[in-house]
C-alpha positions as CSV (number, residue, x, y, z in Angstrom):
1,M,32.5,21.3,-45.5
2,V,30.9,18.0,-44.6
3,D,33.1,14.9,-44.6
4,E,33.2,11.4,-43.0
5,E,34.4,13.0,-39.7
6,T,31.5,15.5,-39.4
7,P,29.4,14.6,-36.3
8,L,25.9,13.4,-37.2
9,T,24.4,15.2,-34.3
10,T,25.5,18.7,-35.3
11,A,22.2,19.5,-37.1
12,R,20.2,18.3,-34.1
13,R,22.3,20.4,-31.7
14,N,21.8,23.5,-33.8
15,A,18.1,22.8,-34.4
16,R,15.5,24.3,-32.2
17,I,14.9,22.2,-29.0
18,R,11.4,21.1,-28.7
19,S,9.8,20.4,-25.3
20,K,6.6,19.2,-23.8
21,E,5.1,20.3,-20.5
22,I,2.5,18.5,-18.4
23,Y,0.9,19.7,-15.2
24,V,0.1,17.2,-12.5
25,N,-1.1,17.4,-8.9
26,I,1.2,15.0,-7.0
27,E,-1.3,14.6,-4.1
28,L,-3.8,13.1,-6.5
29,F,-1.4,10.2,-7.1
30,R,-1.3,9.6,-3.4
31,F,-5.0,9.9,-3.1
32,Y,-5.8,7.4,-5.8
33,G,-3.0,5.1,-4.7
34,L,-4.4,4.8,-1.2
35,L,-8.0,4.6,-2.4
36,G,-6.9,1.7,-4.6
37,I,-6.4,-0.4,-1.5
38,S,-10.0,0.1,-0.5
39,V,-11.1,-0.9,-4.0
40,L,-8.8,-3.9,-3.9
41,L,-10.3,-5.1,-0.6
42,L,-13.9,-4.6,-1.7
43,T,-13.2,-6.4,-5.0
44,G,-11.7,-9.3,-3.1
45,K,-14.6,-9.4,-0.6
46,Y,-17.3,-9.7,-3.2
47,V,-15.5,-12.0,-5.5
48,S,-14.6,-14.3,-2.6
49,Q,-18.2,-14.3,-1.4
50,Y,-19.7,-15.2,-4.7
51,A,-17.0,-17.1,-6.6
52,V,-14.5,-18.7,-4.3
53,I,-14.9,-22.3,-3.4
54,F,-12.9,-23.1,-0.3
55,P,-12.5,-25.7,1.0
56,P,-13.0,-27.5,-2.3
57,K,-16.3,-29.4,-2.6
58,D,-18.1,-31.6,-5.1
59,D,-21.4,-29.7,-5.3
60,P,-20.8,-25.9,-5.0
61,S,-23.5,-23.4,-5.9
62,S,-23.0,-21.4,-9.1
63,V,-22.2,-17.7,-9.0
64,W,-25.6,-17.1,-10.5
65,D,-27.4,-18.9,-7.7
66,K,-25.5,-17.0,-5.1
67,L,-26.2,-13.6,-6.7
68,F,-29.8,-14.1,-7.7
69,N,-31.2,-17.1,-5.8
70,G,-29.9,-16.6,-2.3
71,A,-27.5,-19.6,-2.3
72,Q,-25.0,-19.5,0.5
73,S,-21.4,-18.7,-0.2
74,D,-19.0,-21.6,-0.7
75,F,-16.2,-19.6,1.0
76,D,-15.8,-20.9,4.5
77,T,-13.7,-18.2,6.2
78,E,-13.3,-20.3,9.3
79,Q,-11.3,-22.9,7.4
80,T,-8.5,-20.6,6.2
81,F,-4.9,-21.0,7.6
82,I,-5.1,-17.5,8.9
83,Y,-8.2,-18.2,10.9
84,H,-6.8,-21.3,12.4
85,L,-3.6,-19.4,13.4
86,F,-5.1,-16.2,14.8
87,H,-8.7,-17.3,15.5
88,F,-10.0,-14.5,13.2
89,N,-9.4,-13.6,9.6
90,H,-7.2,-10.7,8.4
91,T,-8.6,-8.4,5.8
92,C,-6.3,-10.0,3.2
93,S,-8.1,-13.3,3.6
94,V,-10.6,-12.2,0.9
95,L,-7.6,-11.9,-1.6
96,D,-6.0,-15.3,-1.0
97,F,-8.0,-17.7,-3.1
98,N,-8.8,-17.9,-6.8
99,P,-10.6,-16.5,-8.7
100,S,-10.5,-13.6,-6.2
101,K,-6.7,-13.7,-6.1
102,T,-6.3,-13.3,-9.9
103,I,-8.9,-10.5,-10.2
104,S,-7.5,-8.7,-7.1
105,A,-3.9,-8.9,-8.5
106,L,-5.2,-7.0,-11.6
107,V,-7.0,-4.5,-9.5
108,M,-3.8,-4.1,-7.4
109,M,-2.4,-1.9,-10.2
110,L,-4.9,0.8,-9.1
111,H,-2.8,1.0,-5.9
112,T,0.8,0.2,-7.1
113,V,1.0,2.5,-10.2
114,P,-0.2,5.8,-8.7
115,I,1.5,5.2,-5.4
116,D,4.9,4.6,-7.1
117,C,4.3,7.7,-9.2
118,F,3.8,9.7,-6.1
119,V,6.9,8.3,-4.4
120,I,9.0,9.3,-7.4
121,L,7.5,12.7,-7.9
122,H,7.6,13.5,-4.2
123,Y,11.3,12.7,-4.1
124,Y,11.9,15.4,-6.7
125,R,9.5,17.8,-5.0
126,V,11.5,17.5,-1.8
127,T,15.0,17.4,-3.2
128,L,14.5,20.5,-5.3
129,Q,13.8,22.6,-2.2
130,T,16.5,25.2,-1.8
131,D,15.8,26.3,1.8
132,S,18.4,25.0,4.2
133,R,15.7,23.9,6.7
134,F,14.9,21.0,4.2
135,D,18.4,19.6,4.4
136,A,17.5,16.9,7.0
137,L,14.3,15.9,5.1
138,K,16.3,15.7,1.9
139,K,18.7,13.2,3.5
140,F,15.8,11.2,4.9
141,T,14.1,11.2,1.5
142,T,17.2,10.0,-0.3
143,I,17.1,6.9,1.9
144,A,13.4,6.4,2.3
145,T,12.3,6.8,-1.4
146,P,14.1,3.7,-2.8
147,L,12.8,1.7,0.1
148,Q,9.2,2.9,-0.5
149,F,9.4,2.2,-4.2
150,V,10.7,-1.3,-3.8
151,F,8.4,-2.2,-0.9
152,F,5.2,-0.9,-2.5
153,T,6.1,-2.7,-5.8
154,Y,7.1,-5.9,-4.0
155,F,3.6,-6.0,-2.4
156,Y,2.5,-8.0,-5.4
157,M,4.2,-11.0,-3.9
158,V,1.2,-11.5,-1.5
159,F,-0.6,-13.0,-4.5
160,V,2.3,-15.2,-5.4
161,N,2.8,-16.6,-1.9
162,S,-0.7,-17.6,-0.9
163,P,-1.3,-18.7,2.7
164,D,-3.2,-21.8,1.6
165,G,-1.1,-24.5,3.3
166,E,-2.3,-27.0,5.9
167,Y,-2.4,-25.6,9.4
168,G,-0.1,-27.2,11.9
169,T,2.6,-28.0,9.3
170,D,5.9,-26.4,8.6
171,E,5.0,-26.0,5.0
172,G,1.8,-24.2,5.9
173,M,3.6,-21.8,8.2
174,N,6.3,-21.1,5.7
175,K,3.7,-20.2,3.1
176,F,2.1,-17.8,5.5
177,K,5.5,-16.3,6.5
178,W,6.4,-15.5,2.8
179,H,2.8,-14.2,2.3
180,Y,3.2,-11.8,5.3
181,I,6.6,-10.4,4.6
182,P,5.5,-8.4,1.5
183,Y,2.7,-7.0,3.5
184,M,5.0,-6.1,6.4
185,L,7.3,-4.3,4.0
186,E,4.3,-2.4,2.4
187,Q,3.3,-1.3,5.9
188,T,6.8,-0.1,6.5
189,A,6.7,1.9,3.2
190,T,3.4,3.4,4.3
191,L,4.9,4.6,7.5
192,L,7.9,6.1,5.8
193,M,5.6,7.9,3.4
194,A,3.6,9.3,6.3
195,V,6.7,10.6,8.1
196,Q,8.0,12.1,4.9
197,Q,4.7,13.7,4.1
198,C,4.1,15.1,7.6
199,W,7.6,16.5,7.7
200,Y,7.2,18.2,4.4
201,I,3.9,19.7,5.4
202,V,5.4,21.1,8.6
203,L,8.3,22.7,6.8
204,K,6.1,24.1,4.0
205,E,3.5,25.3,6.6
206,L,0.8,23.7,4.4
207,R,-1.4,22.1,7.0
208,P,-4.6,20.7,5.3
209,F,-6.8,21.6,8.3
210,P,-6.4,24.7,10.5
211,W,-6.9,22.7,13.7
212,I,-4.0,20.4,13.0
213,T,-0.8,21.6,14.6
214,C,2.8,20.6,13.9
215,N,2.8,18.7,17.2
216,T,-0.3,16.8,16.2
217,L,1.4,15.6,13.0
218,W,4.4,14.3,14.8
219,R,2.2,12.6,17.4
220,Y,0.3,11.0,14.5
221,C,3.6,9.6,13.1
222,Q,4.6,8.3,16.5
223,F,1.2,6.7,16.9
224,L,1.7,4.9,13.5
225,M,5.1,3.7,14.6
226,V,3.6,2.2,17.8
227,I,0.8,0.5,15.9
228,L,3.3,-1.0,13.3
229,V,5.7,-2.2,16.0
230,V,2.9,-3.9,18.0
231,Y,1.3,-5.3,14.8
232,T,4.6,-6.8,13.5
233,W,5.5,-8.1,17.0
234,F,2.1,-9.7,17.2
235,I,2.3,-11.5,13.8
236,W,5.9,-12.8,14.3
237,S,5.1,-14.1,17.8
238,F,2.5,-16.4,16.2
239,I,4.9,-17.4,13.4
240,F,7.5,-18.4,16.1
241,E,4.7,-20.1,18.0
242,N,5.0,-17.9,21.1
243,P,1.9,-15.6,20.9
244,V,2.2,-12.3,22.8
245,W,-1.4,-12.7,23.9
246,D,-4.2,-15.2,23.7
247,T,-6.6,-14.6,20.9
248,T,-8.9,-17.5,21.9
249,T,-10.4,-15.1,24.5
250,D,-12.9,-12.4,23.4
251,F,-10.7,-9.6,24.8
252,G,-7.5,-10.9,23.1
253,R,-9.3,-11.4,19.8
254,I,-10.9,-7.9,19.9
255,A,-7.6,-6.3,20.8
256,A,-5.9,-7.9,17.8
257,I,-8.8,-7.0,15.4
258,T,-8.7,-3.4,16.8
259,I,-5.0,-3.1,15.9
260,M,-5.6,-4.5,12.4
261,W,-8.4,-2.1,11.6
262,G,-6.7,0.7,13.4
263,W,-3.8,0.4,11.0
264,N,-6.2,0.4,8.0
265,V,-8.0,3.6,9.3
266,F,-5.0,5.6,10.5
267,A,-2.4,4.6,7.9
268,I,-4.6,4.4,4.8
269,L,-8.0,6.2,5.2
270,V,-6.7,9.2,7.1
271,P,-3.8,10.1,4.7
272,C,-6.2,9.4,1.8
273,A,-8.5,12.1,3.1
274,F,-5.5,14.4,3.7
275,A,-4.3,13.8,0.2
276,W,-7.7,14.7,-1.3
277,V,-7.8,18.0,0.7
278,E,-4.2,18.9,-0.2
279,S,-5.0,18.2,-3.9
280,R,-7.7,20.9,-3.8
281,D,-5.2,23.7,-3.0
282,G,-4.5,24.3,-6.7
283,D,-0.7,23.7,-6.4
284,C,0.4,21.7,-9.4
285,T,3.8,20.5,-10.5
286,R,5.1,21.2,-14.0
287,I,7.0,18.3,-15.6
288,V,9.1,19.2,-18.7
289,F,10.1,16.7,-21.3
290,E,12.9,18.0,-23.5
291,E,15.0,16.2,-26.2
292,L,18.6,17.4,-25.8
């Protein structure tokens, strides 16, 4: 008999539970998330070349003239704070000035959304493993996953903290410092993801290429660690006005540029290629949504 004390959820509990299943390939999220960085930089490069006016001037050429009439770009890369500081421009310089900054911030979602999805799904993929040999990786994943998610998401702050201050001033250096920190954290998240992924591949014995050994994967992770440490040390040495080496010389400048592009190649392009190959193995993940 139904009265005022009868639970309202009884009928729902007794009703047939409905569920929805979707199948996804986790590695595709990683592939598109890493590929999104390349799309981001290419977008910034061409928008900066044709639409950015820096330093400001009274008679800039129109975008139409630059595109179709051969007018020169009004973006002087040698006048940026980063160029004055390091004597060369970082790849992010093409993202630092409007309208490139605004457009690039929108394109940034092509990186942030899929890479965050990968971080979450990979966490469940690892922690659901029952073999005891995954125990150490599970502990590492429990710590690394929140850091990756926060650091990858926080990367948006590079568009908020533009390095557009005046060179030689404390204000200009502070702007650059707060611009660099989100990128430094994003690099850290990328390294954590590489270690986590290589570890998982070794334990699952799912090497994407037959010529890659377990030792090669660990050497790769160690190589990324060295690049990141040197990269970070290099940047902060300039922030603290005590450069570790002189970039006014050709050798010093080439060494710094090599490290910058080396990171882009080995930390972004290489795992992007690996993710694509791994996504072709046909192993999908089933996600079940169920109302209880």
